[in-house]
N, C-alpha and C positions, 0 to 999 in steps of 0.2 A: 649536560645541559646543551640543547640545540641552540645555536646562536641565531637570533632573529636578525636578518639582514635588512629588513625594511619595515616601515610602518606607514600605512595609509593614514590620512588625517582622521583623527578620532578625538575631537576637541575636549571634552569633559570626561573622557573615558578612563576606566581603570583597567589594569592588567587582569585578565582572567587566567585562571590556573587550570592546567590539565596535564596529562602525561602522554608523551609520545615515545613509543618504543622503550618503555621503562624509565624514561628520563622526565623529571618535572620541568614544565615549561610555563613561562608567563607570556601571554600574548595580548597585544593591544592593536586591534585591527578595526577597519570599518565594518558596519553591520552586515554588509552583503559580501564580504570576502569569503570565498568558499574554502572548505578544508583542503581541497585539491590545490588551489592557488597558494595557500599557505605552505603546504607540504613541499611542493615543487620549488617554491621560491627559497626554501631553506634546505635544499640539497637532497630531498627525498624524492628523487625522480623515477624511482621504480614504479610509482603510482602514475599511470598514464592518463592522458586526456584523449578520448575518442570522440564521442558524440556531444559531450557537454550538456546532456539532457537526461541522464539516468537510464539510457537504453542499452548501452553496449557492455557495461561492467568493467571496462579497462581501468576505471578509477577506484574499484572496490577496495575498501579498507575494513578492518575489524574495529569495532568500538566496544570497549568493555565498560560495564557499569556495575557498581557494588550494590547488590540487592540481598538484604537479609544476611549479610556476612559472606555471601558467595558472589564471585565474579561471573557475570553472564555476558557473553559476547554476541554481537549481531553484526551483520554486514550492512554497509551503507554505500551509496554512491557519493563519493566525496566531492564530485563535481557540482552537486546541487545541495550540499549541506553547509550552511554558514559555520565557520569555525567557532563563532561565538555560541552556537548551540551546544558545543561539546565540552563546555566548562565542567570540570570535575570528573571527566571521563578519561579512559585510556585508549588512545588511538594506536593501533598496531598496523604497520605497513609491511610490505614484503621485506624491507631491510631489517625489520625487527623480529623476524621469525627464527632464524638460525642463531645458535650460540656456540660456545667453545666446544661443546660436545658433538656438534654436527648440525645437519639440516633438520628442519621441522618435518614431521611425517608427511605433510602435504607436499612439501618441496621434494623430499626424498623419493616419494612414489611417482611424482610427475617425471622425475629424471628416469627412474627405473622403467616406467611404462611408455617413455618417449612421447609425453603429452604436449611437448612444445615444438613448434617449428619456427615461424618468424619471431615469436616471442613477445609481440606487442600486447597480446591479450593475456599472456601467461600470468603476470603478477595478479591480475584480477581473479583468474580462476583459482590460483593458489590461495588467495585470501578467503574465497568462498569455501574452499575445501577445509582450510585451516580452522575457520569458525565452527564448522561441524565437528571437527576433531576436538577442539577446545571445549565444546558444549557436551561432548560425549554422546552425539547422535548415533543411532543404530546403523550398522553397516548394511543398509538396504539400498537397492538400485533406485527405488522411488525417492528415498531421502536425498541421495546424491543428485538425482536429476532435478528435484525441486531446488536444491541448494545452489545449483549452477544455472538455473533457468534464466537468470539475468546476465549471463556472461556469453558473449558471442565469439565463436571461433570460426574462422574462414580458411584455416590451413589444414590441420590434422584431422578435423572431424572430432566427434565427441567420444568415440569408443575408448581411446587410451586415457582420456581425461576422467571418464566415469570409472574406468578400472582403477586409476590412481586413487580416486576418492574411496572406492570400496576397500582397497588395500590399506589406505591410511586409517579409515575408521575401524578396521579390524586389528590394528596394532595396539599393543600395550604402550601407553604413553603417559608420562607424568609431566605436567606442564609447569613451567616456572612463571607463566603469565597469569596464573590464577591467584597470585599473592595479593591479598587485600591491602598490604602495606603500601602498594603503589598509590592508593587513593587518599593517603594521609594528607590533610590540609589542602585538598584540591577543590573543595566545594566552593563555588562562586555563583550563587543563584541569580544574581543580577549584576551584570557588568557592562559598563560603557554603553554602547549603542544597541546592544541586544539585551533587553530586559527579560528576566526569567522568573516571573512570579510563581510561587509554589502553592498558592491557593486562590480561590475566586476573589476574595477580598483584596488581595494584592494585585490581582489582574485588573480589577475595576479601578483601583488607584492608579495603576500605570496607564490605563486608557484615558483617565481624566487628565493626568499629567502630560501625556503625549498623545493628544487627540488625532494627530496626523500620522502616527506610526501604524504600520501594517502588522496585522496579526499573522503569525506563522506557526504551523504545527509541524507537519512532516516536510513541507517545502517542496514536495515533488512536483507541484504545479507552479507555485509562486516563484520559485527560484529560476524558472525558465525565463522569466522576465529579465533576469540579470544575465544569464548565460546565452540566451538566444536573441533577446531584443535590446540588450545592453542598457537596461534601465538601472537606476541607482536607488537604493533604499537607505535613507539617512539613518533611520531607526527602525528596529523590529521589536515586537513584543511576542516572545516565544511562549505559546500556551501548552507546549508538550510536557511541561512538568507541573501543571496545575492539578493538584491532587483530585479534586472533584471531577475534573474533565477526563482524568485517566482511569476512572473506576467504572466497573460494571456492577450494578446492584439489581436486586429484584424484589418486587412486592408480591402479594398473592396473585395478582393478575397481570403484572407488567415486568418486562425487562427494561432497565434504564441504562443505556449505553452512553458513557461520556464522549463528548465530541473529539477528544484527543486519543481515544482508543485506536490502536493501529490495526491494520488488517491481519497481521500475524497474531495479535491478541484475540481478534475476532475468530480466527481459525480455531484457536484453542478452546474458546468459550462455546462455540457452536459445534464442536466436533461430535458431541453426543446429542445435539439438539436439532441440527439441520444439516444433513449431509449434502443436500442440494446447494446450500449456500457455501459450504466448505469447498465443494467441487468448483463452484464459480470463482471463489477467491484464489484457488490455485492457478487460475488463468488471468487474474487481475495483476497486471504488472509482473514483477519478478520478486524473488525473495528480498532483495535489497529495497525495492519499492515498498513492499508490504511491511517491512520492518520499520519504515518511517511514515508512510502515508496513513492518513486517518480517515475515519468515517465522516467526521465533521468537515474536513477539508474537501472530501469528495462531493459533499452537498454545497458547501459555500462557494466554490468556484463557478457554480451554475452551468457547468458544461452539459450539453445535450447528450454526450456520449459517455457520461459517467455511468458506471456499472451498478452502483448501489441504489439509486433512486427508483428504478423499476421494481426491485426487490421490496423496498420499503413501501412502495405504493400497494403492492399485493398484500403486504402484511398489515396495512392500515396504520402505519407509523405516524407519530406526532413529533415535530421538531420543537425542542424547547429553546427559546431565545431569551436572552437576558441583556439588559442595558448596563451601562457603566454605573448607573445609580442603583442597580439591584432590582429593577422592575422586570418581571418575567411574563412571558406569554407563550402559549402553545399554538402551533400552526400545523394543520394537517399537511402531510407531505404533498398532497394533491394541490395545495394552494401555495406552496412554497416558491414555485418558479413563476416568474412574470413574463419572461422572454429570453432571448438568447443571452446567456451569461448574466441574467438579471434575476434577482431573488427579492423576497420581501424584507431581507435584512436591512435595517437602518444603519446609519453611519456610526452610531454609538452602541450597536448591538453585537453580540457574539452568539454563536451556537453553543449552548451549554450541554445539550445531550439529545438523544433520540429515545422515545418511548415506543416499545413494541408490545402489543397485546400478546400474552402467552398463548391464548387460544389460537392465534393465527398459525403458530408453529405446529399445531395438531392437525392442520389440514394438509392435503396433498399439494405439494409445490414442486415446480420445476423451473430452473433458471438456465437459459441457454445463451451462449455468446458466439457470434459469428465474427471471425477476424482472420486476417491473412496469415497470422502465425498462431500456433496453439498457445504459446506463452508470451508474456512481455509485449503485448500488442493492444491497440485500441480497438474497441468494438466497431464493426460496421453496422451490426444490428444486435441489440440486447433484448431478449424476450423473457418476461417473468409471468408465471401462470400459477394461480391458486384455485383449486376446485374442492368442493365438498359434495358428498353424496355416497352412494353405495357402490361406485365403480362403474356403473353404466348410466344411471340417471343422475343428473347434476342438480343439486339443491342450492348451490351458491358458487359464484365464479368471480374472479378478479384477474384482469389481464392488463399488462403494461409493457411498453416498449421504450427503449432508448435508442438513439442514433437515427431516428426517423424524421425528426423535426427540430425546431429551435429549442424545444423543451422536451423532457420525458412526457409520454402520453399514456393515458389510460383509455380503455375502450368500453365504456358502460353499455353502448349499443350492442356489442358482441356478447357481453355478459348477459344482457336481457334475453338475447336469442337462445343462449345455452341453458339458462335456468329452467328446470322442469322438463328438460328434454332427455331422451335416451340417445346415447352415442351410437350412431350408425353411419353408413356411407352417405345417406341423404343429408344428415346433419352436418357432416364434415364438408360436403359440397356447398351447403347453404352458408355456413360461416366463412368458408374460403372465398366465396363471391362477395359476401358482405364486408369482409375485412378490406378487400380491395377498394370498395366504394367509400368506406368510412375513413380511410387514411390517404394522405397525400405525401408520400415519402419524398425526401430531398435527394438531389444528386450532388455528389461532391467527389473529391479525389479517392475516397475509400470505396464508394459503391454508387451504382446508378439507382434511380428511383425504382426501376423495374426489378432490379435484383433485390432491393430491400422489401418490396411488396411480396415477391415470391418467397423470400426467406421468412417473412412474418407469417405467411400462410403455412409454410412448412413447419415452422416452430409450433404454431397453434395445433396443427394436426398431430404432430408428434406428442405433444403434451396430452392431448385428449386420448390418443391411443394408449399411452402409458397409464393414464388414469383408469381407463376401461380394462386394462390388462391385455389388450391386443398385442402390444409390443413391450419389450423390456427396455429399461434405460441402457443407453450405449455406454459401454465401459472401455476406455482405451488402455490396453495392456502394452507397456513398453518393456521389452526384455533385452538384456545384454547377452549377445550370442558369443560363444567362445570362438 
C-alpha cells in the first residue's frame, strides 16, 4: 500500500479506490488534483513534469482498465488527468514495470539501444513503448512512431528509441500486469468531488444536484485551466463513463457518435469508412491525447482551431443537445458556434452526440492540416473538402476551414462557383481569386493572414486536383534506416 502523505480539503468526499503499480490505494483528493501531482507527492518521482499541458509526454503513465475480462492499457498525460477520474483503474508508472525477474522489455531495449541521454524524457518514452508491448501491438515502425508521437526527445534523437520499440514489440513476453485480480473491489463510480455517472439518467441527476459543477470528459483542454491558469474546480462531473455517450451506433441512414467517444475510438471505427479522417486523426494531438480527448469536447470548448468542426461541416453533421431535465434538440454544426469560444450550449445542456449522414461518407473527401509540427500540434489552417461528381464535373461541393476566424467557417459562395463546372486551370484560377475575396483570415502567433489565405487557396486547389485525378494524395513514408 502506498502511503498517502497529504490530503487537500475534500469536505464531504469519500475515498476512491484504484491500483497503483499492483497495490490497492484509497485516495481522497480535491477534484482538480492531477494524477501527476498525486504520484509525485507520494514518492513516484520517475514520472516527470515538463510542460504541464499534455504536449511533451514526460508525465506519461499507463492506465489499465478491465474490459470484458481482459485488461487493456492506454497511455495518458498524467499532468492533465484528475486523479479522481482514474477510480477503479490500474495506474502503472516507470517504477512499476520491472520485477524480480528483471526489466520490462521496453526498459531492457532502451538500455540495449542507448535510447536515453539526459534521461528526463526517458520514463515517458518507456511508458509509451510499454503500453504497446502490453497490448500486443505489431512490431511495425508506423506503430512505434504513432505510439511515441506525444513524447519529445531533445537529446539522442528518435532512431535508438524507435529501434528499442521495434525490438521490444518483437520479443516473447508474458505480462504479470494483465492479471484481472488487480481490479477486485476497485470500482468507485462516484466519489467525493468527482462525480462519475454511468448513464445519462445519473448524469442528469448530478447536473441538477451540482448545477455549478463543470463537465469533464478527456480534460485535454479543461485541465489547462488548472495547470496553466491556476484555476480551481471545486467539483467535476466526469462524463467519460456515461454508457450512452461512450457508444457509436448506426441506423439505416446515420452514424450516431456519443460525445464521449475518444479520438482513438474514432480511428478504429472509421478505419474502413474514411481513410481521410483517420489520416487527419493521426495528426490530432498525440496518442496520449487521442486516448483521452473526445469528439464532444472538441466541439464544446468552442475553439476556432479545433480540427473536427470543419470535417463535420462537410459531412452535414447535427449536434444532439440534452438538458438536465431530459429535453433534447438537434442543432446543425453550421449553427452551433456563435463567436469566439461561444456556442449555443445553454448552462443546463450537454452534448449527447453527433449524427453524421452515412451518404456523406460515400462522397470524395479530403481533410488537410497545416501546422508547424507534423504531430502533436495545433492547426494554423485546417481545410475540409467534400465533392460529388464524375471526377471532372462537380455536382455538389462543401468547403470548410478552421483557424481562419473566430469560428469555423464554411464557404457557400465558393461551393456555388464550383457546382456544375468542369475542373480546369481557368476554374482553379477563378476560385483561387474568389476565396481571397470571401475570407478575411486573422493574424496571430501561429500564422499571418497572408499565409492563411495562401494556404487556403493551396488546399482547395490540391483537393480539386485530387478529385479530378490530376494529382494523387500525398503519402508520407517514414522509414527507419540501418
